[in-house]
C-alpha positions as CSV (number, residue, x, y, z in Angstrom):
1,M,25.9,-24.6,32.7
2,M,23.5,-22.1,30.9
3,G,22.4,-19.4,33.2
4,D,25.5,-19.5,35.6
5,G,26.1,-15.9,34.8
6,L,22.5,-15.0,35.5
7,L,22.3,-16.9,38.9
8,A,25.5,-14.9,39.8
9,G,23.9,-11.6,38.9
10,L,20.8,-12.5,40.9
11,E,22.9,-13.5,44.0
12,G,24.9,-10.3,43.9
13,R,28.0,-11.8,42.4
14,L,28.4,-9.0,40.1
15,A,32.0,-9.7,38.9
16,D,30.4,-13.3,37.5
17,W,27.5,-11.9,35.8
18,A,27.2,-12.8,32.1
19,W,24.6,-12.1,29.6
20,E,23.5,-14.9,27.3
21,P,21.3,-14.7,24.1
22,S,19.1,-17.5,25.3
23,F,17.7,-15.5,28.6
24,T,14.1,-15.8,27.4
25,P,11.4,-15.9,30.0
26,A,11.1,-19.6,29.6
27,A,14.8,-20.2,30.1
28,I,14.8,-17.8,33.2
29,E,12.0,-19.8,34.6
30,A,13.7,-23.1,34.1
31,T,17.2,-21.8,35.4
32,T,15.8,-20.0,38.7
33,G,12.7,-22.2,39.3
34,I,10.7,-18.8,39.7
35,P,7.4,-18.7,37.8
36,I,7.8,-16.1,34.9
37,T,4.7,-14.6,33.6
38,T,5.4,-11.5,31.7
39,G,3.1,-8.4,31.0
40,P,3.3,-5.6,28.7
41,I,5.2,-2.4,30.1
42,L,6.5,0.8,28.4
43,R,10.2,1.1,29.3
44,S,12.3,3.9,27.6
45,G,9.5,4.8,25.3
46,R,9.1,1.4,23.9
47,P,6.8,-1.5,24.4
48,R,8.4,-4.3,26.3
49,L,7.6,-7.2,28.4
50,G,8.3,-7.2,32.1
51,I,7.7,-8.7,35.5
52,S,8.9,-8.1,39.2
53,V,10.0,-11.3,41.0
54,E,11.2,-12.0,44.4
55,V,14.7,-13.6,44.6
56,E,16.0,-15.2,47.8
57,A,19.4,-13.7,47.7
58,Q,18.1,-10.0,47.3
59,P,16.0,-8.1,49.8
60,N,13.8,-6.4,47.4
61,P,11.9,-7.7,44.2
62,I,13.9,-7.4,41.0
63,Q,12.4,-6.2,37.7
64,L,13.1,-8.2,34.5
65,V,12.4,-6.5,31.2
66,W,12.5,-8.2,27.7
67,E,12.2,-6.8,24.2
68,Q,9.0,-8.0,22.2
69,D,11.0,-10.8,20.9
70,E,11.8,-12.0,24.4
71,T,15.5,-11.1,24.2
72,L,16.4,-10.1,27.7
73,A,16.9,-6.2,27.9
74,L,17.5,-5.5,31.7
75,V,17.5,-6.9,35.1
76,E,17.3,-4.3,37.8
77,L,18.2,-4.8,41.4
78,T,17.1,-2.4,44.0
79,E,19.1,-1.8,47.3
80,P,21.1,-5.0,46.2
81,V,23.2,-7.2,48.3
82,I,26.6,-7.4,46.5
83,R,28.9,-10.4,47.0
84,P,31.5,-10.6,48.3
85,S,31.8,-6.8,48.5
86,L,31.4,-3.9,46.4
87,E,35.1,-3.3,46.8
88,A,36.1,-6.8,45.8
89,V,33.9,-6.4,42.7
90,R,35.5,-3.3,41.6
91,A,38.8,-4.7,42.2
92,A,37.9,-7.6,39.9
93,I,36.2,-5.8,37.0
94,G,38.3,-2.5,37.1
95,Q,37.1,1.1,36.3
96,P,33.8,1.7,34.5
97,Q,34.0,2.7,30.9
98,A,31.3,5.5,31.3
99,T,29.6,7.3,33.9
100,V,26.2,9.3,34.0
101,P,26.6,12.0,36.7
102,F,24.7,12.4,39.8
103,G,21.6,14.3,39.1
104,Q,20.7,12.8,35.8
105,G,19.0,9.7,34.6
106,V,16.5,7.2,35.8
107,H,17.8,7.4,39.4
108,P,19.0,10.9,39.8
109,G,20.2,10.5,43.3
110,A,23.0,8.3,42.1
111,E,26.0,8.3,39.7
112,Q,25.7,5.5,37.0
113,Q,29.2,3.7,36.8
114,V,28.6,1.7,33.6
115,Y,30.8,-1.2,32.5
116,L,29.6,-1.5,28.8
117,D,31.7,-4.6,28.0
118,R,30.2,-6.5,30.9
119,G,26.5,-5.3,30.8
120,L,26.6,-3.9,34.3
121,T,25.7,-0.5,35.9
122,I,26.4,0.3,39.5
123,F,24.2,3.3,40.7
124,D,26.2,4.6,43.5
125,A,24.6,7.1,45.9
126,F,27.9,7.7,47.6
127,N,27.1,8.4,51.3
128,Y,24.0,6.3,50.8
129,G,25.4,3.3,49.2
130,I,24.4,1.4,46.0
131,S,20.8,2.1,45.2
132,H,20.4,-0.1,42.1
133,V,22.3,-2.4,39.8
134,W,21.4,-3.1,36.2
135,L,22.4,-6.2,34.4
136,F,22.1,-5.9,30.5
137,R,23.4,-7.1,27.3
138,P,27.0,-5.6,26.8
139,T,26.7,-2.6,24.4
140,D,28.2,0.6,23.5
141,L,27.3,3.9,25.0
142,D,24.9,4.8,22.4
143,G,23.1,1.5,22.8
144,Y,23.1,1.9,26.6
145,V,21.7,5.4,26.7
146,S,19.0,4.7,23.8
147,G,18.1,1.2,24.6
148,L,17.9,1.4,28.3
149,G,17.0,5.1,28.8
150,A,20.1,5.7,31.0
151,R,19.7,9.5,30.8
152,E,15.8,9.7,31.0
153,T,14.3,11.0,34.1
154,M,11.4,9.0,35.3
155,R,8.1,10.9,35.0
156,R,5.5,10.4,37.5
157,T,1.8,11.3,36.8
158,P,0.4,14.1,39.0
159,R,-2.2,13.2,41.5
């Protein structure tokens, strides 16, 4: 069924996450039953569409980001619940194809363990656990870095 991979990702079943080209805001609303009204955002230096929504299976709101043509670019889970466990997910999907070291990138407190062929990044803060998970369209390392801003440090405006 369309959206099964999306629902798996939102529920924290990361080994079953699968990106589909049909993940427009309207399709995600129909699949999840969550009202989706996007607004303009700037992500990785590019204008995009985004929304933050609550998902029953996760303790914190998730971020959904689309390109201007409504192609899903990124789903970000913060302090996610991972099912059945992180160890089981890693056993099922194997080793990451790339890493972005601790101290770099959008969440510098965690190492990015990137599964390019699955469209999955686990942000491992080691002693503090998994801080974030990114779900995205499978890509190569250049597409990951340039498209999602994986090595960019978040900039906050001074107060």
